C-alpha positions as CSV (number, residue, x, y, z in Angstrom):
1,M,0.1,0.0,0.0
2,V,1.0,3.5,-0.6
3,H,0.1,6.2,1.9
4,W,0.7,10.0,1.4
5,L,1.3,11.8,4.6
6,Q,1.9,15.4,5.5
7,V,4.4,16.5,8.1
8,G,4.6,20.0,9.5
9,G,3.3,22.9,7.8
10,M,2.6,26.6,8.4
11,R,0.2,25.9,11.2
12,T,2.3,23.2,13.0
13,S,4.4,24.0,15.9
14,H,8.0,23.0,15.9
15,K,7.4,20.7,18.8
16,N,4.5,18.8,17.1
17,E,6.5,18.7,13.7
18,V,9.4,16.9,15.8
19,I,6.8,14.5,17.2
20,Q,5.6,13.7,13.7
21,W,9.0,12.8,12.3
22,E,9.7,10.8,15.2
23,N,6.5,8.9,14.8
24,I,7.4,8.0,11.2
25,K,10.8,6.9,12.4
26,T,9.2,4.7,15.0
27,Y,7.0,3.1,12.4
28,L,9.8,2.4,10.0
29,D,11.8,0.8,13.0
30,E,8.7,-1.5,13.8
31,Y,7.9,-2.2,10.3
32,P,11.5,-2.5,8.6
33,N,10.1,-3.7,5.2
34,S,8.3,-0.2,4.8
35,K,9.8,2.7,2.9
36,A,9.5,6.4,3.4
37,T,10.3,9.0,0.7
38,V,10.2,12.7,1.3
39,Y,8.9,15.2,-1.1
40,Y,8.5,19.0,-1.0
41,K,5.6,21.1,-2.3
42,E,6.1,23.6,-5.1
43,T,3.0,25.4,-4.4
44,G,0.5,26.1,-1.3
45,D,1.9,25.3,2.2
46,M,5.7,25.2,1.3
47,F,6.6,24.7,4.9
48,C,5.1,21.2,5.1
49,R,6.8,18.1,3.6
50,I,5.1,15.2,2.1
51,V,6.0,11.6,2.9
52,K,5.3,8.7,0.6
53,L,5.0,5.7,2.9
54,E,5.2,2.3,1.2
55,C,4.0,-0.5,3.6
56,G,1.9,-3.5,3.9
57,Q,-0.8,-1.8,5.9
58,N,-4.2,-0.2,4.6
59,Y,-5.3,3.0,6.2
60,Q,-7.7,1.3,8.7
61,D,-4.7,-1.0,10.0
62,L,-2.1,1.6,9.7
63,D,-0.1,1.7,13.0
64,L,0.7,5.4,12.7
65,D,-1.0,8.4,14.3
66,C,-3.0,9.9,11.4
67,N,-5.5,12.6,11.2
68,G,-5.8,12.7,15.0
69,G,-4.8,16.2,16.0
70,D,-1.8,18.6,15.9
71,R,0.7,15.9,16.7
72,S,-0.5,13.5,13.9
73,V,0.6,13.5,10.4
74,R,-2.1,14.2,7.9
75,H,-3.2,11.3,5.7
76,F,-4.2,12.2,2.2
77,D,-6.6,10.0,0.2
78,H,-4.6,10.6,-3.0
79,K,-1.2,11.8,-4.1
80,P,-0.8,15.6,-3.6
81,N,-0.3,17.8,-6.7
82,D,2.9,19.7,-7.3
83,I,5.4,17.8,-5.4
84,K,8.9,16.8,-6.1
85,V,11.2,14.4,-4.4
86,S,13.4,16.2,-1.8
87,A,17.1,16.0,-1.7
88,M,16.7,15.9,2.1
89,Q,15.3,12.6,3.3
90,L,14.2,11.4,6.5
91,E,17.6,10.9,8.1
92,Y,18.2,14.6,7.4
93,Y,15.3,15.7,9.5
94,L,16.1,13.0,12.3
95,D,19.8,14.6,12.4
96,Q,18.5,18.1,12.7
97,I,16.2,17.0,15.6
98,K,19.1,15.1,17.4
99,N,21.3,18.2,16.9
100,G,18.5,20.5,18.3
101,E,18.5,22.4,15.1
102,A,15.3,23.8,13.5
103,V,13.6,21.2,11.1
């Protein structure tokens, strides 16, 4: 299954964005056959990042906090428009968090 997720954004606090990245990392650790690819938006909310999550779970069984509030990643029903693969992938954001730098 492919899931399209939004991390961060104009209305997401830094604290909550950190939680979102860490939740994706935890998911990948628990499901090592899954893969995450980070994209950036070319229009609209350019402060968010889009994550393409490839895994074996459907939305109802997805063991990831989605659409539950400010700390949750936003789950899209379809691939967002105007996105491109980012040169900065998940490890970059996790390193930023670990080093106490802005995400």
